[in-house]
Backbone bond lengths (Angstrom), bond angles and torsions (degrees), N, CA, C in turn:
res aa  C-N    CA-C-N  psi(-1)  N-CA   C-N-CA  omega(-1)  CA-C   N-CA-C  phi
1 M - - - 1.473 - - 1.523 109.86 -
2 A 1.300 114.97 117.27 1.550 124.66 -173.99 1.510 106.66 -91.55
3 T 1.315 116.02 142.87 1.517 119.69 171.76 1.496 106.06 -121.14
4 N 1.274 112.67 145.43 1.512 120.61 -174.76 1.485 111.44 -63.75
5 D 1.263 121.13 152.85 1.530 128.70 -172.18 1.559 104.76 -60.69
6 A 1.287 116.60 -50.37 1.505 118.66 -176.31 1.514 112.28 -54.01
7 T 1.343 114.40 -43.44 1.504 120.71 -176.04 1.595 102.67 -66.04
8 L 1.320 117.77 -47.97 1.451 120.31 -177.56 1.367 114.23 -54.23
9 R 1.425 116.91 -46.26 1.531 123.79 -173.27 1.570 105.09 -66.74
10 R 1.268 117.09 -45.73 1.477 120.19 -178.51 1.464 112.70 -58.75
11 I 1.404 116.97 -47.56 1.496 121.32 -177.63 1.543 105.61 -70.74
12 Y 1.238 125.13 -42.36 1.491 128.33 174.46 1.540 114.10 -56.20
13 R 1.301 119.83 -35.02 1.367 124.78 -179.05 1.539 112.66 -85.90
14 T 1.331 116.45 -10.62 1.450 117.21 -175.83 1.521 105.39 -74.74
15 P 1.441 116.20 139.58 1.411 116.73 -179.62 1.470 110.83 -79.32
16 F 1.366 120.93 138.71 1.437 120.75 -178.93 1.407 112.87 -64.64
17 A 1.458 119.82 -25.09 1.403 122.00 172.56 1.503 113.47 -62.99
18 S 1.332 122.94 -24.52 1.348 123.63 177.09 1.541 115.60 -73.34
19 V 1.317 116.52 -31.97 1.542 126.53 178.67 1.506 105.16 -88.17
20 Y 1.282 129.12 -32.31 1.407 129.10 -177.20 1.576 111.75 -46.63
21 P 1.355 121.30 -55.03 1.402 125.63 -176.47 1.619 107.81 -55.18
22 L 1.286 118.53 -35.89 1.535 119.97 178.96 1.510 108.15 -68.87
23 Y 1.349 119.42 -39.63 1.384 119.01 171.64 1.385 116.86 -55.70
24 V 1.304 121.81 -46.76 1.317 130.35 -176.16 1.507 110.13 -68.56
25 T 1.326 120.58 -44.07 1.459 122.52 173.58 1.585 112.86 -56.00
26 K 1.419 110.11 -46.58 1.459 114.61 -177.53 1.499 112.24 -60.91
27 V 1.332 119.34 -45.71 1.425 116.92 -173.12 1.584 112.91 -80.76
28 E 1.316 118.80 -25.19 1.467 124.47 176.57 1.462 111.15 -72.90
29 K 1.376 115.14 -36.25 1.596 118.92 178.58 1.420 108.64 -66.58
30 R 1.399 119.48 -24.56 1.551 123.46 177.08 1.465 110.50 -90.97
31 G 1.260 125.19 2.85 1.560 125.56 179.49 1.438 110.43 91.52
32 R 1.334 126.71 8.87 1.409 122.35 175.53 1.540 109.65 -95.04
33 T 1.321 117.64 175.64 1.441 123.63 -168.66 1.575 106.64 -115.44
34 T 1.380 105.63 158.79 1.470 112.58 172.85 1.545 111.96 -65.27
35 A 1.236 115.90 -34.62 1.450 117.85 176.78 1.512 110.44 -65.27
36 E 1.247 122.76 -32.43 1.474 121.59 174.63 1.523 109.94 -65.67
37 L 1.402 111.30 -45.30 1.464 117.03 -179.60 1.589 108.53 -57.39
38 H 1.296 117.59 -44.91 1.381 120.00 -179.18 1.500 113.85 -66.08
39 Q 1.327 115.50 -31.95 1.536 113.80 171.37 1.446 115.80 -67.13
40 V 1.417 114.07 -33.47 1.401 115.45 175.61 1.597 112.86 -65.69
41 I 1.365 114.11 -45.85 1.481 119.69 178.76 1.421 112.83 -58.13
42 T 1.360 119.34 -49.47 1.441 127.83 -179.41 1.403 108.99 -58.92
43 W 1.409 120.14 -48.67 1.511 120.04 175.59 1.532 114.61 -53.94
44 L 1.232 115.90 -39.82 1.530 118.29 -176.21 1.569 109.93 -75.81
45 T 1.311 115.09 -47.90 1.457 116.16 -173.53 1.467 113.40 -88.94
46 G 1.344 122.15 -24.14 1.381 120.04 -170.20 1.541 118.54 81.87
47 F 1.374 112.90 4.76 1.506 117.86 -178.82 1.662 108.28 -79.85
48 T 1.323 111.04 141.26 1.485 113.70 167.93 1.471 109.62 -68.49
49 E 1.293 118.98 174.91 1.569 124.08 175.98 1.561 104.98 -65.05
50 T 1.298 122.29 -38.16 1.404 125.31 177.76 1.451 110.70 -61.25
51 E 1.329 115.84 -52.76 1.460 117.99 -176.67 1.585 110.48 -61.91
52 L 1.260 116.64 -36.05 1.437 123.56 -178.15 1.568 107.95 -63.05
53 A 1.400 112.40 -43.15 1.412 115.99 -177.21 1.513 114.14 -67.63
54 K 1.380 114.19 -34.21 1.413 122.32 175.54 1.517 113.66 -62.84
55 H 1.329 116.22 -40.42 1.477 120.32 177.07 1.556 108.52 -64.58
56 L 1.313 118.02 -41.87 1.505 123.82 178.81 1.442 107.09 -55.74
57 V 1.399 118.78 -57.33 1.373 124.95 -174.85 1.588 110.08 -56.99
58 A 1.254 111.66 -53.01 1.512 122.63 -173.11 1.631 109.98 -67.41
59 E 1.400 115.93 -10.31 1.452 119.43 -177.37 1.591 105.84 55.98
60 T 1.190 122.62 52.70 1.408 124.85 -178.57 1.575 109.41 -71.95
61 P 1.275 119.50 128.03 1.511 124.63 -178.42 1.582 105.11 -66.26
62 F 1.226 116.92 151.05 1.474 125.87 179.53 1.419 117.01 -42.64
63 E 1.491 108.71 -46.93 1.488 111.91 -173.17 1.566 109.53 -67.37
64 D 1.421 117.86 -44.26 1.445 113.19 171.19 1.410 120.87 -62.68
65 F 1.351 114.61 -35.25 1.471 121.13 175.39 1.566 111.19 -51.11
66 F 1.363 114.19 -52.82 1.397 121.74 -179.08 1.595 112.71 -71.06
67 D 1.314 115.94 -29.33 1.464 122.43 176.64 1.585 107.90 -62.72
68 D 1.312 114.35 -43.69 1.497 119.78 -178.01 1.564 112.44 -79.68
69 A 1.319 118.18 -15.89 1.434 121.49 179.58 1.501 116.97 -66.89
70 R 1.223 116.64 149.16 1.416 118.71 165.56 1.486 110.26 -107.92
71 V 1.260 113.60 82.62 1.552 123.28 -173.53 1.576 110.56 -54.49
72 N 1.328 112.05 127.99 1.442 121.11 -177.09 1.594 106.72 -59.53
73 P 1.280 110.55 136.14 1.457 116.68 -177.48 1.578 115.74 -62.55
74 H 1.355 114.69 -21.12 1.431 120.56 176.43 1.542 112.47 -85.89
75 A 1.354 122.38 2.22 1.359 125.04 179.12 1.459 113.92 -56.83
76 S 1.321 121.50 -29.15 1.480 125.52 179.33 1.601 108.45 -69.21
77 L 1.180 120.53 -9.16 1.509 125.26 178.12 1.582 107.55 -80.92
78 I 1.418 116.60 -14.83 1.405 118.07 178.10 1.547 110.96 -77.69
79 T 1.288 112.41 113.67 1.590 121.78 -175.45 1.473 104.01 -125.84
80 G 1.343 110.58 163.31 1.497 118.95 175.56 1.515 111.53 126.38
81 V 1.272 114.39 -177.82 1.409 121.53 -176.11 1.594 110.86 -106.58
82 I 1.342 113.69 140.08 1.357 121.55 -177.00 1.591 104.82 -143.68
83 C 1.267 117.45 120.33 1.444 120.62 179.36 1.622 108.48 63.40
84 G 1.191 117.44 25.59 1.523 121.73 175.86 1.548 114.74 90.54
85 V 1.390 109.37 0.53 1.524 113.76 -172.30 1.651 108.33 -120.86
86 R 1.257 112.71 142.97 1.524 113.77 -179.76 1.633 104.90 -77.64
87 V 1.284 111.65 130.28 1.535 112.06 -177.70 1.539 113.48 -66.38
88 E 1.356 112.88 -29.34 1.507 109.81 178.79 1.469 111.17 -77.96
89 D 1.267 123.16 -6.70 1.521 117.67 175.58 1.530 115.23 -98.73
90 I 1.387 114.85 6.11 1.368 119.34 177.70 1.525 111.61 -74.55
91 E 1.366 115.08 123.11 1.526 120.19 -173.87 1.530 112.70 -76.22
92 E 1.323 113.32 -43.58 1.372 118.76 -172.90 1.549 111.63 -75.88
93 P 1.472 119.53 121.03 1.366 122.03 -168.46 1.503 114.27 -65.17
94 V 1.341 121.66 -39.06 1.449 119.93 -176.66 1.493 108.23 -70.27
95 M 1.405 118.15 -38.56 1.401 124.58 -179.57 1.538 108.29 -64.10
96 Q 1.207 118.24 -41.30 1.357 123.91 179.93 1.610 112.63 -61.12
97 K 1.293 114.45 -35.80 1.388 122.78 -177.63 1.567 102.93 -77.95
98 V 1.203 127.62 -32.36 1.423 131.27 178.66 1.578 106.05 -66.74
99 R 1.229 111.13 -50.70 1.501 115.93 173.97 1.482 116.64 -60.32
100 Y 1.287 114.91 -41.85 1.598 117.73 174.49 1.517 107.73 -52.24
101 L 1.226 115.22 -52.49 1.463 121.40 177.79 1.576 114.51 -53.72
102 D 1.330 116.47 -49.93 1.360 123.04 171.66 1.571 114.15 -51.27
103 K 1.302 108.12 -49.59 1.530 114.71 -179.29 1.539 108.27 -62.73
104 L 1.263 124.98 -40.41 1.421 123.99 -177.81 1.474 110.43 -68.46
105 V 1.369 121.57 -40.89 1.342 125.27 174.91 1.567 114.71 -62.89
106 D 1.274 114.79 -31.68 1.486 120.34 174.82 1.477 109.75 -71.69
107 E 1.374 117.63 -42.46 1.416 118.21 -178.67 1.720 108.07 -65.77
108 L 1.254 114.18 -40.26 1.483 119.01 175.64 1.467 112.12 -56.37
109 A 1.310 115.51 -46.53 1.482 121.43 -177.00 1.604 106.01 -70.62
110 R 1.107 121.33 -35.95 1.494 124.01 178.46 1.528 116.07 -70.00
111 G 1.298 118.31 -7.83 1.415 125.54 174.98 1.451 118.84 98.49
112 K 1.474 117.38 4.37 1.412 119.50 -166.81 1.547 99.31 -75.22
113 S 1.341 108.12 151.45 1.538 117.80 -172.82 1.618 109.85 -69.77
114 I 1.266 115.03 150.94 1.489 123.55 -174.69 1.595 103.40 -57.92
115 D 1.253 117.25 -53.92 1.527 117.11 179.73 1.553 118.68 -47.74
116 R 1.370 106.88 -38.79 1.598 109.07 176.95 1.408 110.87 -76.70
117 I 1.419 122.79 -38.25 1.413 124.48 174.65 1.424 113.72 -53.73
118 L 1.400 114.85 -48.35 1.428 115.29 -172.45 1.612 114.30 -85.72
119 R 1.308 116.02 12.10 1.466 123.85 168.54 1.499 105.34 59.46
120 S 1.391 122.30 38.39 1.496 125.91 -174.76 1.604 104.43 -79.04
């Protein structure tokens, strides 16, 4: 699945910190915790809590956020549809990582167990 360049640039420049509160609201509305959200984010990115906090304070754009990440080698096991697109079919690597994160947050909000979300 190809995404046009203007959309990619817009998403890549979006600060992770601007989307993070939406993730928090989504999971808390469904009875999950911020700690569980952080567990999901740190599993995918390899960031420590301290590193994650620094990216939030620095308002790191998504592109730099994922450039700095040590993406979990099991991330390729994340499959399914997000925003009408299969995450495994996304060709652009950074966009795929963004959608991986979206998919994990959706799974958390839907009540899936942490063990299953983290592909353990």
